[in-house]
C-alpha positions in Angstrom: -14.0 21.6 1.0 -11.2 24.1 1.7 -8.5 21.6 0.5 -10.5 21.1 -2.7 -10.6 24.8 -3.4 -6.9 25.1 -2.6 -6.0 22.2 -5.0 -8.3 23.8 -7.7 -6.6 27.2 -7.2 -3.1 25.7 -7.4 -4.1 23.7 -10.6 -5.5 26.9 -12.1 -2.3 28.8 -11.3 -0.1 26.0 -12.7 -2.1 25.8 -16.0 -2.2 29.6 -16.4 1.6 29.8 -15.9 2.2 27.1 -18.5 -0.1 28.9 -21.0 1.7 32.2 -20.5 5.1 30.5 -20.8 4.0 28.9 -24.1 2.9 32.2 -25.5 6.2 33.9 -24.8 8.6 31.2 -25.9 11.9 31.1 -24.0 10.7 33.5 -21.2 9.7 36.2 -23.6 13.0 36.3 -25.6 11.5 34.5 -28.6 14.2 31.9 -28.8 16.8 34.4 -30.0 14.5 36.2 -32.4 13.9 39.1 -30.0 10.2 39.7 -30.7 8.9 37.9 -27.6 6.3 35.9 -29.6 8.3 32.9 -30.4 9.0 31.0 -33.5 5.5 30.2 -34.6 4.6 33.8 -35.0 7.8 34.5 -36.9 7.3 31.5 -39.2 3.7 32.6 -39.9 4.9 36.1 -40.8 7.5 34.6 -43.1 4.9 32.4 -44.8 2.4 35.2 -45.2 5.0 37.5 -46.8 6.0 35.0 -49.5 4.0 35.6 -52.6 2.2 32.5 -53.9 2.1 31.8 -57.6 -1.3 32.1 -59.1 -2.9 28.7 -59.8 -3.1 28.0 -63.5 -6.5 28.1 -65.0 -7.7 24.6 -66.0 -8.0 24.0 -69.8 -11.5 22.8 -69.3 -12.5 26.2 -67.8 -10.8 28.1 -70.6 -12.4 25.9 -73.2 -15.8 26.4 -71.5 -15.4 30.2 -71.8 -14.5 29.9 -75.5 -17.5 27.7 -76.2 -19.9 30.0 -74.3 -18.7 32.8 -76.6 -19.1 30.7 -79.7 -22.5 29.4 -78.5 -23.8 32.9 -78.3 -22.2 34.1 -81.6 -22.8 31.0 -83.7 -25.9 29.7 -82.1 -24.4 26.3 -81.4 -26.6 23.3 -80.6 -25.8 21.0 -77.6 -23.9 18.5 -79.7 -21.8 21.2 -81.3 -21.0 22.6 -77.9 -19.6 19.3 -76.7 -17.6 18.7 -79.8 -16.2 22.3 -79.9 -15.3 22.1 -76.2 -13.4 18.8 -76.7 -11.6 20.3 -79.7 -10.5 23.3 -77.6 -9.5 21.2 -74.6 -7.3 19.1 -76.9 -5.8 22.2 -78.5 -5.2 24.0 -75.2 -3.4 21.0 -73.9 -1.2 20.9 -77.0 -0.5 24.6 -76.4 0.7 23.9 -72.9 3.1 21.3 -74.1 4.3 23.6 -76.8 5.0 26.4 -74.3 7.3 24.1 -72.4 9.2 22.9 -75.4 12.7 24.3 -75.6 12.7 25.5 -79.2 13.3 28.9 -80.8 10.5 31.5 -80.6 10.2 31.4 -84.4 9.6 27.7 -84.3 7.1 28.1 -81.5 5.3 30.8 -83.4 5.1 28.5 -86.5 3.8 25.6 -84.4 1.2 27.8 -82.7 0.0 28.9 -86.1 -0.3 25.4 -87.4 -2.2 24.3 -84.2 -4.5 27.2 -84.6 -5.3 26.4 -88.2 -5.9 22.8 -87.4 -8.3 23.7 -84.6 -10.2 26.1 -86.9 -10.4 23.4 -89.5 -11.8 20.8 -87.0 -14.4 23.3 -85.8 -15.5 24.2 -89.3 -16.2 20.5 -90.0 -19.1 20.5 -87.5 -20.6 23.9 -88.4 -23.4 24.5 -90.9 -23.0 26.9 -93.8 -24.3 30.0 -91.9 -22.2 29.2 -88.8 -19.1 28.7 -91.0 -19.5 32.2 -92.5 -20.0 33.7 -89.0 -17.0 31.7 -87.7 -14.8 33.0 -90.5 -15.8 36.6 -89.8 -15.0 36.1 -86.1 -11.6 34.7 -86.9 -10.8 37.5 -89.3 -11.9 40.0 -86.7 -9.7 38.4 -84.1 -6.8 38.3 -86.4 -7.2 42.0 -87.3 -7.3 43.0 -83.6 -4.1 41.0 -83.0 -2.4 42.7 -85.9 -3.5 46.1 -84.6 -1.9 45.3 -81.2 1.4 44.4 -82.8 1.7 47.9 -84.2 
């Protein structure tokens, strides 16, 4: 029984020493880094300090928010919601491609304007008379706000 306890005690000491040594990489000198915690801690600090770029918002999510606004303002039915969302998904994807194009700012501005007008025309095709009038007012209101920001 005494030898079993002795072996168990020696195994415990051996395993404890190995764990302590692993924590203080290279006998507490940190492998030349001087902080005593080893490379893994230094690497995790470096990774934590690097800013990560925000993830881009998926076009489906953006389109969903736009449709939710128009649903409330224009009282869209379920079919109109689906069609408007698909129109905006297509438009937003084209905007992403346009943003990456290497053309002059004036050309981009003109292409954005055309894309916006095309999107508005597609949406007007599925709206009834009252909805078209409300939609026109919303677009005019948006445009006037954008003009006010430019000044």
